DRENDO-1510 file (C-alpha; in Angstrom, 1 decimal, always signed):
<recs>
REC; n; res; u; v; w
REC; 1; MET; +105.8; +86.4; +86.8 .
REC; 2; LEU; +107.0; +89.5; +88.7 .
REC; 3; VAL; +110.7; +88.5; +88.7 .
REC; 4; GLU; +110.4; +87.6; +85.0 .
REC; 5; THR; +109.0; +91.0; +84.3 .
REC; 6; LEU; +112.1; +92.6; +85.9 .
REC; 7; LEU; +114.4; +90.3; +83.9 .
REC; 8; ASP; +112.6; +91.1; +80.7 .
REC; 9; ALA; +113.0; +94.8; +81.4 .
REC; 10; ALA; +116.7; +94.4; +81.8 .
REC; 11; GLY; +116.9; +92.2; +78.7 .
REC; 12; CYS; +115.3; +95.0; +76.7 .
REC; 13; GLY; +117.7; +97.6; +77.9 .
REC; 14; GLY; +120.0; +97.0; +80.8 .
REC; 15; SER; +121.5; +100.4; +80.8 .
REC; 16; ARG; +118.2; +102.2; +80.9 .
REC; 17; PRO; +117.6; +104.0; +84.3 .
REC; 18; ALA; +115.4; +101.9; +86.6 .
REC; 19; VAL; +115.2; +103.2; +90.1 .
REC; 20; ALA; +116.8; +106.2; +91.8 .
REC; 21; ASP; +116.7; +108.1; +95.1 .
REC; 22; PRO; +118.7; +111.0; +96.5 .
REC; 23; HIS; +121.6; +108.7; +97.4 .
REC; 24; ARG; +122.0; +106.4; +94.4 .
REC; 25; SER; +120.6; +105.3; +91.0 .
REC; 26; LEU; +120.4; +101.9; +89.4 .
REC; 27; ASP; +119.9; +101.0; +85.8 .
REC; 28; TYR; +118.0; +97.8; +85.0 .
REC; 29; ALA; +121.2; +95.7; +84.9 .
REC; 30; ASP; +122.2; +97.0; +88.3 .
REC; 31; LEU; +118.7; +96.4; +89.8 .
REC; 32; VAL; +118.8; +92.8; +88.6 .
REC; 33; ARG; +122.3; +92.3; +90.1 .
REC; 34; LEU; +121.2; +93.8; +93.4 .
REC; 35; ALA; +118.1; +91.6; +93.5 .
REC; 36; ALA; +120.2; +88.5; +92.7 .
REC; 37; VAL; +122.6; +89.4; +95.5 .
REC; 38; MET; +119.8; +89.9; +97.9 .
REC; 39; ARG; +118.4; +86.6; +96.9 .
REC; 40; ARG; +121.6; +84.9; +98.0 .
REC; 41; GLN; +121.6; +86.8; +101.3 .
REC; 42; ILE; +118.0; +85.8; +102.0 .
REC; 43; ASP; +118.7; +82.1; +101.2 .
REC; 44; LYS; +121.7; +82.3; +103.6 .
REC; 45; ALA; +119.7; +84.0; +106.4 .
REC; 46; THR; +116.5; +82.0; +106.6 .
REC; 47; SER; +114.4; +79.1; +105.2 .
REC; 48; ALA; +111.2; +80.8; +106.4 .
REC; 49; ARG; +108.5; +81.4; +103.8 .
REC; 50; HIS; +107.9; +85.0; +104.8 .
REC; 51; VAL; +110.7; +87.6; +104.8 .
REC; 52; GLY; +110.3; +91.1; +106.2 .
REC; 53; LEU; +111.7; +94.3; +104.9 .
REC; 54; MET; +111.6; +97.7; +106.6 .
REC; 55; MET; +113.0; +100.5; +104.4 .
REC; 56; PRO; +112.0; +103.9; +103.0 .
REC; 57; SER; +111.1; +104.1; +99.4 .
REC; 58; SER; +114.5; +103.7; +97.7 .
REC; 59; CYS; +116.7; +101.6; +95.5 .
REC; 60; ALA; +117.4; +99.4; +98.5 .
REC; 61; PHE; +113.8; +98.6; +98.9 .
REC; 62; ALA; +113.3; +97.8; +95.3 .
REC; 63; GLY; +116.4; +95.4; +95.2 .
REC; 64; THR; +115.4; +93.7; +98.4 .
REC; 65; PHE; +111.8; +93.3; +97.4 .
REC; 66; TYR; +112.7; +91.6; +94.1 .
REC; 67; GLY; +115.4; +89.6; +95.9 .
REC; 68; ILE; +112.7; +88.2; +98.3 .
REC; 69; LEU; +110.5; +87.2; +95.3 .
REC; 70; TRP; +113.5; +85.7; +93.5 .
REC; 71; ALA; +114.3; +83.6; +96.5 .
REC; 72; GLY; +110.8; +82.1; +96.1 .
REC; 73; ARG; +109.6; +83.8; +99.3 .
REC; 74; THR; +106.8; +86.1; +100.3 .
REC; 75; ALA; +107.6; +89.8; +100.9 .
REC; 76; LEU; +106.3; +91.4; +104.1 .
REC; 77; PRO; +106.8; +95.2; +103.8 .
REC; 78; LEU; +106.7; +96.7; +107.3 .
REC; 79; ASN; +105.2; +100.1; +108.2 .
REC; 80; PHE; +107.9; +101.9; +110.1 .
REC; 81; LEU; +105.4; +104.5; +111.3 .
REC; 82; LEU; +104.1; +102.0; +113.8 .
REC; 83; GLN; +105.2; +101.6; +117.4 .
REC; 84; PRO; +107.4; +98.6; +118.3 .
REC; 85; ALA; +104.5; +96.8; +120.0 .
REC; 86; GLU; +102.4; +97.2; +116.9 .
REC; 87; LEU; +105.2; +95.9; +114.6 .
REC; 88; ALA; +105.9; +93.0; +117.0 .
REC; 89; ALA; +102.2; +91.9; +116.6 .
REC; 90; VAL; +102.6; +92.0; +112.9 .
REC; 91; VAL; +105.8; +89.9; +112.6 .
REC; 92; ARG; +104.5; +87.4; +115.1 .
REC; 93; ASP; +101.3; +86.9; +113.2 .
REC; 94; ALA; +103.1; +86.7; +109.9 .
REC; 95; ASP; +105.5; +84.0; +111.1 .
REC; 96; VAL; +108.6; +86.0; +110.2 .
REC; 97; GLU; +112.0; +85.0; +111.4 .
REC; 98; VAL; +114.2; +87.6; +109.7 .
REC; 99; ILE; +113.8; +91.2; +108.6 .
REC; 100; PHE; +116.1; +93.2; +106.4 .
REC; 101; THR; +116.4; +96.9; +107.2 .
REC; 102; ILE; +118.8; +99.8; +107.6 .
REC; 103; LYS; +120.4; +101.2; +110.8 .
REC; 104; PHE; +118.2; +104.3; +110.7 .
REC; 105; PHE; +115.4; +102.0; +112.0 .
REC; 106; ARG; +117.6; +100.3; +114.7 .
REC; 107; HIS; +115.3; +101.6; +117.5 .
REC; 108; LEU; +112.3; +99.8; +115.9 .
REC; 109; ALA; +114.1; +96.7; +114.6 .
REC; 110; GLU; +115.8; +95.7; +117.8 .
REC; 111; ALA; +112.5; +95.8; +119.7 .
REC; 112; LEU; +111.1; +93.1; +117.5 .
REC; 113; PRO; +111.0; +89.3; +118.2 .
REC; 114; VAL; +113.0; +88.5; +115.0 .
REC; 115; ARG; +116.5; +88.4; +113.7 .
REC; 116; VAL; +117.5; +91.7; +112.2 .
REC; 117; ILE; +119.9; +92.1; +109.2 .
REC; 118; TYR; +121.1; +95.5; +108.4 .
REC; 119; LEU; +122.0; +96.2; +104.7 .
REC; 120; GLU; +125.0; +98.3; +105.9 .
REC; 121; ASP; +126.5; +95.1; +107.3 .
REC; 122; LEU; +126.2; +93.2; +104.1 .
REC; 123; PRO; +129.1; +93.2; +101.5 .
REC; 124; LEU; +126.7; +94.4; +98.8 .
REC; 125; LYS; +129.2; +96.3; +96.6 .
REC; 126; ARG; +131.6; +93.4; +96.5 .
REC; 127; GLU; +128.8; +90.9; +95.8 .
REC; 128; MET; +127.4; +93.1; +93.0 .
REC; 129; LEU; +130.8; +93.1; +91.3 .
REC; 130; LEU; +131.0; +89.3; +91.7 .
REC; 131; GLN; +127.5; +88.9; +90.4 .
REC; 132; ARG; +128.7; +90.2; +87.0 .
REC; 133; ALA; +130.7; +87.0; +86.6 .
REC; 134; ARG; +127.9; +84.7; +87.9 .
REC; 135; ALA; +125.2; +83.1; +86.0 .
REC; 136; THR; +121.7; +84.6; +86.4 .
REC; 137; PRO; +119.9; +82.5; +89.1 .
REC; 138; PRO; +116.9; +80.5; +88.0 .
REC; 139; VAL; +113.5; +82.0; +88.4 .
REC; 140; PRO; +111.4; +80.3; +91.1 .
REC; 141; LYS; +108.5; +78.2; +90.0 .
REC; 142; VAL; +105.4; +80.0; +91.4 .
REC; 143; GLY; +101.8; +79.7; +90.5 .
REC; 144; ASP; +99.1; +82.3; +90.0 .
REC; 145; ASP; +97.6; +81.6; +93.5 .
REC; 146; ASP; +101.0; +81.6; +95.3 .
REC; 147; LEU; +101.4; +84.4; +97.9 .
REC; 148; ALA; +103.7; +87.1; +96.6 .
REC; 149; VAL; +103.2; +89.9; +99.2 .
REC; 150; LEU; +101.7; +90.0; +102.7 .
REC; 151; LEU; +100.5; +93.4; +103.7 .
REC; 152; TYR; +99.0; +94.2; +107.1 .
REC; 153; THR; +96.2; +96.6; +107.7 .
REC; 154; SER; +94.7; +97.6; +111.1 .
REC; 155; GLY; +91.9; +95.3; +112.2 .
REC; 156; THR; +88.4; +96.4; +113.3 .
REC; 157; SER; +89.0; +94.7; +116.6 .
REC; 158; GLY; +92.5; +96.2; +117.0 .
REC; 159; LYS; +94.3; +93.1; +115.8 .
REC; 160; PRO; +96.2; +93.6; +112.5 .
REC; 161; LYS; +95.1; +91.6; +109.5 .
REC; 162; GLY; +97.5; +90.2; +106.9 .
REC; 163; VAL; +96.2; +90.7; +103.3 .
REC; 164; CYS; +97.3; +87.9; +101.1 .
REC; 165; GLN; +98.2; +89.3; +97.7 .
REC; 166; THR; +98.9; +86.6; +95.1 .
REC; 167; TYR; +100.9; +86.8; +91.9 .
REC; 168; ARG; +97.6; +86.8; +90.0 .
REC; 169; ASN; +96.3; +89.7; +92.1 .
REC; 170; LEU; +99.4; +91.9; +91.5 .
REC; 171; THR; +99.9; +91.0; +87.8 .
REC; 172; ALA; +96.3; +91.6; +87.0 .
REC; 173; ASP; +96.2; +94.9; +88.8 .
REC; 174; VAL; +99.3; +96.2; +87.1 .
REC; 175; THR; +98.2; +95.1; +83.6 .
REC; 176; ALA; +94.7; +96.5; +84.0 .
REC; 177; ALA; +95.8; +99.8; +85.6 .
REC; 178; VAL; +98.4; +100.4; +82.8 .
REC; 179; SER; +95.8; +99.6; +80.2 .
REC; 180; ARG; +93.2; +101.9; +81.7 .
REC; 181; ALA; +95.6; +104.8; +82.1 .
REC; 182; ARG; +97.4; +104.2; +78.7 .
REC; 183; LEU; +100.7; +104.5; +80.4 .
REC; 184; GLN; +103.8; +104.2; +78.2 .
REC; 185; SER; +107.5; +103.3; +78.6 .
REC; 186; ASP; +108.5; +107.0; +78.1 .
REC; 187; HIS; +106.5; +108.1; +81.2 .
REC; 188; LEU; +108.8; +109.0; +84.1 .
REC; 189; PHE; +107.5; +108.3; +87.7 .
REC; 190; LEU; +108.0; +110.1; +91.0 .
REC; 191; GLY; +107.5; +107.8; +94.0 .
REC; 192; ILE; +106.4; +109.7; +97.1 .
REC; 193; LEU; +104.1; +107.2; +98.6 .
REC; 194; PRO; +105.6; +104.7; +101.0 .
REC; 195; LEU; +106.3; +101.3; +99.4 .
REC; 196; PHE; +105.1; +99.5; +102.5 .
REC; 197; HIS; +101.6; +100.5; +101.3 .
REC; 198; SER; +99.9; +98.7; +98.5 .
REC; 199; PHE; +99.2; +102.0; +96.7 .
REC; 200; GLY; +102.9; +102.8; +96.6 .
REC; 201; LEU; +104.2; +99.3; +96.0 .
REC; 202; THR; +102.0; +98.6; +93.0 .
REC; 203; THR; +101.9; +102.0; +91.3 .
REC; 204; MET; +105.5; +103.1; +92.1 .
REC; 205; LEU; +107.5; +99.9; +91.7 .
REC; 206; LEU; +105.6; +97.1; +89.9 .
REC; 207; VAL; +104.0; +99.4; +87.3 .
REC; 208; PRO; +107.3; +101.3; +86.3 .
REC; 209; VAL; +109.1; +97.9; +86.0 .
REC; 210; ALA; +106.3; +96.5; +83.9 .
REC; 211; LEU; +106.6; +99.5; +81.6 .
REC; 212; LYS; +110.4; +99.2; +81.6 .
REC; 213; THR; +110.7; +102.9; +82.6 .
REC; 214; SER; +112.2; +104.7; +85.6 .
REC; 215; VAL; +111.0; +105.9; +89.0 .
REC; 216; TYR; +112.7; +108.4; +91.3 .
REC; 217; TYR; +112.0; +108.0; +95.0 .
REC; 218; LEU; +111.7; +110.7; +97.6 .
REC; 219; PRO; +112.0; +108.9; +101.0 .
REC; 220; ARG; +110.3; +111.9; +102.7 .
REC; 221; PHE; +107.5; +114.1; +101.6 .
REC; 222; GLN; +108.7; +117.7; +101.5 .
REC; 223; PRO; +106.6; +120.0; +99.3 .
REC; 224; ARG; +109.5; +122.2; +97.9 .
REC; 225; GLU; +111.5; +119.1; +97.1 .
REC; 226; VAL; +108.6; +117.5; +95.3 .
REC; 227; LEU; +108.0; +120.5; +93.1 .
REC; 228; GLU; +111.7; +120.9; +92.3 .
REC; 229; THR; +112.0; +117.2; +91.5 .
REC; 230; ILE; +109.1; +117.2; +89.1 .
REC; 231; ARG; +110.5; +120.2; +87.3 .
REC; 232; ASP; +114.2; +119.1; +87.2 .
REC; 233; ARG; +113.5; +115.5; +86.3 .
REC; 234; ARG; +110.6; +116.2; +83.9 .
REC; 235; ILE; +108.4; +113.8; +85.8 .
REC; 236; SER; +105.2; +112.8; +84.0 .
REC; 237; VAL; +103.4; +110.6; +86.5 .
REC; 238; THR; +103.0; +110.9; +90.3 .
REC; 239; MET; +100.5; +109.7; +92.8 .
REC; 240; MET; +99.8; +111.1; +96.2 .
REC; 241; ILE; +97.1; +111.3; +98.8 .
REC; 242; GLY; +94.8; +114.3; +98.9 .
REC; 243; SER; +96.5; +116.0; +101.9 .
REC; 244; MET; +99.8; +115.9; +100.0 .
REC; 245; TYR; +98.3; +117.9; +97.2 .
REC; 246; ALA; +96.9; +120.3; +99.8 .
REC; 247; ALA; +100.4; +120.7; +101.3 .
REC; 248; LEU; +101.8; +121.6; +97.8 .
REC; 249; LEU; +99.3; +124.4; +97.7 .
REC; 250; ARG; +100.5; +125.7; +101.0 .
REC; 251; SER; +104.1; +125.9; +99.7 .
REC; 252; LYS; +105.2; +129.5; +99.1 .
REC; 253; THR; +107.1; +128.6; +96.0 .
REC; 254; GLY; +106.1; +126.9; +92.7 .
REC; 255; GLY; +103.7; +127.4; +89.9 .
REC; 256; LYS; +102.8; +126.1; +86.5 .
REC; 257; GLN; +106.5; +126.0; +85.4 .
REC; 258; GLU; +107.3; +123.4; +88.1 .
REC; 259; LEU; +104.6; +121.0; +86.9 .
REC; 260; ALA; +104.7; +121.6; +83.2 .
REC; 261; SER; +105.8; +118.0; +82.5 .
REC; 262; LEU; +103.2; +116.4; +84.7 .
REC; 263; GLU; +100.6; +114.4; +82.8 .
REC; 264; TYR; +99.1; +112.3; +85.6 .
REC; 265; ALA; +98.6; +113.7; +89.1 .
REC; 266; VAL; +96.6; +110.9; +90.7 .
REC; 267; ALA; +94.9; +111.1; +94.1 .
REC; 268; GLY; +93.9; +108.2; +96.2 .
REC; 269; GLY; +93.9; +106.8; +99.7 .
REC; 270; GLU; +91.5; +109.5; +101.0 .
REC; 271; ALA; +88.9; +112.0; +99.7 .
REC; 272; LEU; +90.1; +114.9; +97.7 .
REC; 273; PRO; +88.4; +118.2; +98.7 .
REC; 274; ASP; +86.8; +120.1; +95.8 .
REC; 275; ALA; +88.7; +123.2; +96.9 .
REC; 276; VAL; +92.0; +121.5; +96.6 .
REC; 277; PHE; +91.2; +120.3; +93.1 .
REC; 278; GLU; +90.1; +123.8; +91.9 .
REC; 279; GLN; +93.1; +125.6; +93.6 .
REC; 280; PHE; +95.6; +123.1; +92.3 .
REC; 281; LYS; +94.3; +123.4; +88.7 .
REC; 282; GLN; +94.4; +127.2; +89.0 .
REC; 283; ARG; +97.8; +127.5; +90.5 .
REC; 284; PHE; +99.7; +124.6; +88.8 .
REC; 285; GLY; +97.6; +124.1; +85.6 .
REC; 286; VAL; +97.1; +120.5; +86.5 .
REC; 287; GLU; +93.9; +118.6; +86.9 .
REC; 288; ILE; +94.2; +116.0; +89.7 .
REC; 289; ILE; +92.6; +112.7; +88.8 .
REC; 290; GLN; +91.0; +110.6; +91.5 .
REC; 291; GLY; +91.2; +106.8; +91.8 .
REC; 292; TYR; +89.9; +104.2; +94.2 .
REC; 293; GLY; +91.3; +101.1; +95.7 .
REC; 294; MET; +92.2; +99.2; +98.8 .
REC; 295; THR; +94.9; +96.8; +99.9 .
REC; 296; GLU; +92.5; +93.9; +99.5 .
REC; 297; ALA; +92.3; +94.7; +95.8 .
REC; 298; ALA; +96.0; +95.0; +95.1 .
REC; 299; PRO; +95.0; +98.0; +95.2 .
REC; 300; VAL; +93.7; +99.8; +92.1 .
REC; 301; VAL; +90.0; +99.3; +91.5 .
REC; 302; SER; +88.9; +102.3; +89.5 .
REC; 303; LEU; +90.5; +105.4; +88.0 .
REC; 304; ASN; +89.8; +108.6; +86.2 .
REC; 305; VAL; +92.0; +109.5; +83.3 .
REC; 306; PRO; +93.2; +112.8; +81.9 .
REC; 307; TRP; +91.1; +112.6; +78.7 .
REC; 308; SER; +88.0; +111.6; +80.6 .
REC; 309; ASN; +88.2; +113.0; +84.2 .
REC; 310; ARG; +84.7; +112.9; +85.7 .
REC; 311; VAL; +85.3; +115.3; +88.6 .
REC; 312; GLY; +83.6; +114.2; +91.8 .
REC; 313; THR; +83.9; +110.5; +91.0 .
REC; 314; VAL; +86.8; +108.0; +91.3 .
REC; 315; GLY; +86.5; +107.0; +87.7 .
REC; 316; ARG; +85.6; +103.7; +86.0 .
REC; 317; ALA; +86.6; +100.3; +87.0 .
REC; 318; ILE; +89.9; +99.1; +85.4 .
REC; 319; PRO; +89.5; +96.4; +82.7 .
REC; 320; GLY; +88.3; +93.0; +83.9 .
REC; 321; ILE; +87.0; +94.3; +87.2 .
REC; 322; ALA; +83.4; +94.6; +88.3 .
REC; 323; VAL; +82.2; +97.2; +90.8 .
REC; 324; GLY; +78.6; +97.2; +92.1 .
REC; 325; ALA; +76.6; +98.8; +94.8 .
REC; 326; PHE; +74.7; +96.3; +97.0 .
REC; 327; ASP; +72.0; +96.5; +99.6 .
REC; 328; GLU; +71.9; +94.9; +103.0 .
REC; 329; LYS; +70.4; +91.7; +101.5 .
REC; 330; GLY; +73.2; +91.3; +99.1 .
REC; 331; GLU; +71.2; +92.4; +96.0 .
REC; 332; GLU; +72.9; +94.5; +93.4 .
REC; 333; LEU; +71.3; +98.0; +93.1 .
REC; 334; ALA; +70.4; +99.8; +90.0 .
REC; 335; PRO; +72.7; +102.5; +88.6 .
REC; 336; GLY; +72.7; +105.7; +90.7 .
REC; 337; GLN; +71.5; +104.0; +93.8 .
REC; 338; ILE; +73.7; +104.1; +96.9 .
REC; 339; GLY; +74.8; +100.9; +98.6 .
REC; 340; GLU; +77.9; +99.1; +99.8 .
REC; 341; LEU; +80.5; +98.9; +97.0 .
REC; 342; TRP; +81.6; +95.3; +96.2 .
REC; 343; ILE; +84.5; +94.4; +93.9 .
REC; 344; LYS; +85.0; +91.3; +91.9 .
REC; 345; GLY; +87.8; +90.1; +89.6 .
REC; 346; PRO; +91.4; +88.7; +89.7 .
REC; 347; ILE; +92.7; +91.6; +91.8 .
REC; 348; VAL; +90.7; +90.5; +94.9 .
REC; 349; MET; +92.9; +89.1; +97.6 .
REC; 350; LYS; +93.1; +85.4; +98.5 .
REC; 351; GLY; +92.1; +86.2; +102.0 .
REC; 352; TYR; +93.4; +87.4; +105.4 .
REC; 353; TYR; +96.3; +85.4; +106.6 .
REC; 354; LYS; +95.4; +82.8; +109.3 .
REC; 355; ASN; +92.0; +84.6; +109.7 .
REC; 356; PRO; +89.2; +82.6; +108.1 .
REC; 357; GLU; +86.5; +84.4; +110.1 .
REC; 358; GLU; +87.4; +87.8; +108.9 .
REC; 359; THR; +87.9; +86.4; +105.4 .
REC; 360; ALA; +84.5; +84.9; +105.3 .
REC; 361; ALA; +83.0; +88.2; +106.5 .
REC; 362; VAL; +84.2; +90.1; +103.5 .
REC; 363; LEU; +84.5; +87.6; +100.7 .
REC; 364; THR; +81.3; +86.1; +99.3 .
REC; 365; PRO; +81.2; +82.5; +98.0 .
REC; 366; ASP; +81.0; +83.8; +94.4 .
REC; 367; GLY; +84.0; +86.0; +94.7 .
REC; 368; TRP; +82.8; +89.5; +95.6 .
REC; 369; TYR; +84.8; +91.5; +98.1 .
REC; 370; LYS; +82.7; +93.7; +100.4 .
REC; 371; SER; +84.6; +97.0; +100.6 .
REC; 372; GLY; +82.8; +98.6; +103.5 .
REC; 373; ASP; +82.6; +101.8; +101.4 .
REC; 374; MET; +79.3; +103.3; +100.5 .
REC; 375; GLY; +78.8; +104.6; +97.0 .
REC; 376; MET; +77.1; +104.2; +93.7 .
REC; 377; VAL; +77.9; +103.4; +90.1 .
REC; 378; ASP; +76.2; +105.5; +87.4 .
REC; 379; THR; +74.9; +104.3; +84.0 .
REC; 380; GLU; +78.3; +105.0; +82.4 .
REC; 381; GLY; +80.2; +103.0; +85.0 .
REC; 382; TYR; +81.7; +105.9; +87.0 .
REC; 383; VAL; +82.0; +105.1; +90.6 .
REC; 384; SER; +81.3; +107.7; +93.4 .
REC; 385; ILE; +82.1; +107.3; +97.1 .
REC; 386; THR; +79.5; +108.7; +99.5 .
REC; 387; GLY; +80.8; +107.5; +102.8 .
REC; 388; ARG; +81.9; +104.5; +104.8 .
REC; 389; LYS; +79.9; +101.7; +106.2 .
REC; 390; LYS; +82.7; +100.8; +108.6 .
REC; 391; GLU; +83.9; +103.3; +111.1 .
REC; 392; MET; +87.4; +103.6; +109.7 .
REC; 393; ILE; +89.1; +107.0; +110.0 .
REC; 394; ILE; +91.6; +108.0; +107.3 .
REC; 395; VAL; +94.4; +110.3; +108.6 .
REC; 396; GLY; +96.7; +111.5; +105.9 .
REC; 397; GLY; +96.0; +108.4; +103.9 .
REC; 398; GLU; +96.6; +106.0; +106.9 .
REC; 399; ASN; +93.7; +103.8; +108.1 .
REC; 400; VAL; +92.8; +104.1; +111.7 .
REC; 401; TYR; +90.1; +101.8; +113.2 .
REC; 402; PRO; +88.4; +103.4; +116.2 .
REC; 403; ARG; +88.3; +100.2; +118.2 .
REC; 404; GLU; +92.1; +100.0; +118.2 .
REC; 405; VAL; +92.5; +103.4; +119.8 .
REC; 406; GLU; +89.6; +102.8; +122.1 .
REC; 407; ALA; +91.2; +99.6; +123.4 .
REC; 408; VAL; +94.4; +101.6; +124.2 .
REC; 409; LEU; +92.5; +104.3; +126.1 .
REC; 410; GLU; +90.5; +101.7; +128.0 .
REC; 411; ASP; +93.8; +100.2; +129.3 .
REC; 412; HIS; +94.4; +103.5; +131.2 .
REC; 413; PRO; +93.5; +102.9; +134.9 .
REC; 414; ALA; +91.4; +106.0; +135.1 .
REC; 415; VAL; +89.3; +105.4; +131.9 .
REC; 416; HIS; +85.9; +103.8; +132.2 .
REC; 417; ASP; +84.6; +104.1; +128.6 .
REC; 418; ALA; +86.1; +105.4; +125.4 .
REC; 419; ALA; +84.6; +106.3; +122.0 .
REC; 420; VAL; +86.7; +107.4; +119.0 .
REC; 421; ILE; +85.5; +109.2; +115.9 .
REC; 422; GLY; +87.0; +111.1; +113.0 .
REC; 423; GLN; +86.8; +114.9; +112.6 .
REC; 424; PRO; +87.3; +116.5; +109.2 .
REC; 425; ASP; +90.7; +118.3; +108.9 .
REC; 426; ALA; +91.9; +120.6; +106.2 .
REC; 427; SER; +95.5; +119.4; +106.2 .
REC; 428; ARG; +95.1; +115.6; +106.9 .
REC; 429; GLY; +91.7; +114.8; +105.7 .
REC; 430; GLU; +90.6; +113.6; +109.1 .
REC; 431; VAL; +92.0; +113.5; +112.6 .
REC; 432; VAL; +91.2; +111.3; +115.6 .
REC; 433; VAL; +89.1; +112.6; +118.4 .
REC; 434; ALA; +88.4; +110.6; +121.6 .
REC; 435; PHE; +85.6; +110.9; +124.1 .
REC; 436; VAL; +86.2; +109.2; +127.5 .
REC; 437; THR; +84.4; +108.9; +130.8 .
REC; 438; LEU; +86.5; +108.3; +133.9 .
REC; 439; SER; +86.0; +105.6; +136.5 .
REC; 440; GLU; +84.5; +106.7; +139.9 .
REC; 441; GLY; +87.1; +108.4; +142.1 .
REC; 442; LYS; +89.7; +108.5; +139.3 .
REC; 443; GLN; +91.2; +111.6; +137.6 .
REC; 444; ALA; +93.1; +112.1; +134.3 .
REC; 445; ALA; +94.0; +115.1; +132.2 .
REC; 446; GLU; +93.8; +115.2; +128.4 .
REC; 447; ILE; +97.6; +115.5; +128.0 .
REC; 448; GLU; +98.1; +112.5; +130.2 .
REC; 449; LEU; +95.7; +110.3; +128.1 .
REC; 450; ARG; +97.4; +111.5; +124.8 .
REC; 451; ASP; +100.8; +110.6; +126.2 .
REC; 452; PHE; +99.5; +107.2; +127.3 .
REC; 453; CYS; +98.5; +106.6; +123.7 .
REC; 454; ARG; +101.8; +107.9; +122.3 .
REC; 455; ASP; +103.8; +105.0; +123.8 .
REC; 456; ARG; +101.5; +102.4; +122.5 .
REC; 457; ILE; +100.2; +103.3; +119.0 .
REC; 458; ALA; +101.5; +105.1; +115.9 .
REC; 459; GLY; +101.6; +108.9; +115.9 .
REC; 460; TYR; +98.8; +109.3; +113.3 .
REC; 461; LYS; +96.5; +107.2; +115.5 .
REC; 462; ILE; +96.9; +109.4; +118.6 .
REC; 463; PRO; +93.8; +111.5; +119.3 .
REC; 464; ARG; +94.2; +115.1; +118.4 .
REC; 465; ARG; +91.7; +115.8; +121.2 .
REC; 466; VAL; +90.6; +113.8; +124.2 .
REC; 467; ILE; +87.3; +115.1; +125.5 .
REC; 468; ILE; +86.5; +114.0; +129.1 .
REC; 469; ALA; +82.8; +113.8; +129.5 .
REC; 470; GLN; +80.4; +112.9; +132.4 .
REC; 471; ASP; +78.6; +110.5; +130.2 .
REC; 472; LEU; +78.3; +109.4; +126.6 .
REC; 473; PRO; +75.1; +109.3; +124.5 .
REC; 474; ARG; +73.7; +105.8; +124.3 .
REC; 475; GLY; +70.9; +103.9; +122.8 .
REC; 476; PRO; +68.4; +101.6; +124.4 .
REC; 477; THR; +70.9; +98.7; +124.6 .
REC; 478; GLY; +73.6; +100.9; +126.1 .
REC; 479; LYS; +75.6; +101.2; +122.8 .
REC; 480; ILE; +77.3; +104.5; +122.4 .
REC; 481; HIS; +75.8; +106.7; +119.6 .
REC; 482; LYS; +78.9; +107.9; +117.8 .
REC; 483; ARG; +76.9; +110.0; +115.4 .
REC; 484; LYS; +75.7; +112.1; +118.2 .
REC; 485; LEU; +79.2; +112.5; +119.5 .
REC; 486; ALA; +80.0; +114.4; +116.3 .
REC; 487; GLU; +77.5; +117.1; +117.3 .
REC; 488; PHE; +79.8; +118.0; +120.2 .
REC; 489; LEU; +82.7; +118.9; +117.9 .
</recs>
């Protein structure tokens, strides 16, 4: 399926540019050779089903990813923004023995309970030359329900959850998203989103390969470089989170001439402020189009399109996918009524890895996925997001579950209680704010508590503020009222 798609792209034009980054570029024939070489390296390194890769968005990531699939294994892209303890929890839960990475991430990789293989230590150039004389390896026999990718999200209880994405999930999402957006083989992509996220992986690797077109990766988001790359490479499709578009607006250079080639500027992962939409259109002459999705849905669920951009919504569901608003009893609501958004179709995950309880909590027996997002669907099928049923905070497109941060703070010897909420932020969408009470006779300063978090969780999860209070607002049962905490901000 996915490997066959790559081979088909190479067969239709091996010399056509496939993937590129600031250090190298590969045509489709080269990408196939690199994937075949990585397949051999993976087979030599491990017999384990799951294989980890930790790399920036790059040619190396693309070749390693397809090599893992070609070896008949499941790819586990690792989030290098996490702390070593967080990554260790992921690789242990995923039953990973080996990860492939680069020496830039040595400080992270060598703290993990796995064997680490650095691409710099592999004879890749020699092997790619030899591969020209070798026969193309056979494609693995995989079924629709076989696990292609395992992606971890933060858990509501602080334990990471592995989302099982099957070949059916990914193939269906790519096919439907391409159809909805009417993407073509002459569209050129700019990959800014990290490929360890479902949003980046599907839209900036699987989609371009399916279209037999090319994608240029920027491993780091730098506004000026983004604008110059779109201009110089005549990019027509890019996807970013809302705070990235806001950062482009803050850039002192750039205007309509930089983005003249851009046909699709898609926003997802977090809410897009109305002001950013209007200012971006005025300055760059481009309408940002919003979409909606989540890792559990591979990830694209709905999407606006340039010729039918219903501002304020996240568009219509992609073909073959049902989206409905449901009440607390599990009854679907009429158009225009607000409820929890449920998703149904071949893009919905197989479940959470080794976690039947969490799986049963979000997947209904008849195949609906309960997103935890509140919203509505109008009579024309346009989906609007009104809030979140779950307490998740989105910081610069990264999900943060309050309980995970609270658990870290509660480990501090001076902290008695902790409550974490999100606060709107112009540059990052939201930031984390913590309220704590201290144990009797104990003392702690805000900077001390933030430093305590810094050694234990990823930087984007660290509270921007820690407010030390005498008490926290509680209900009759003693539960902390987080809505009332927001009044103190």
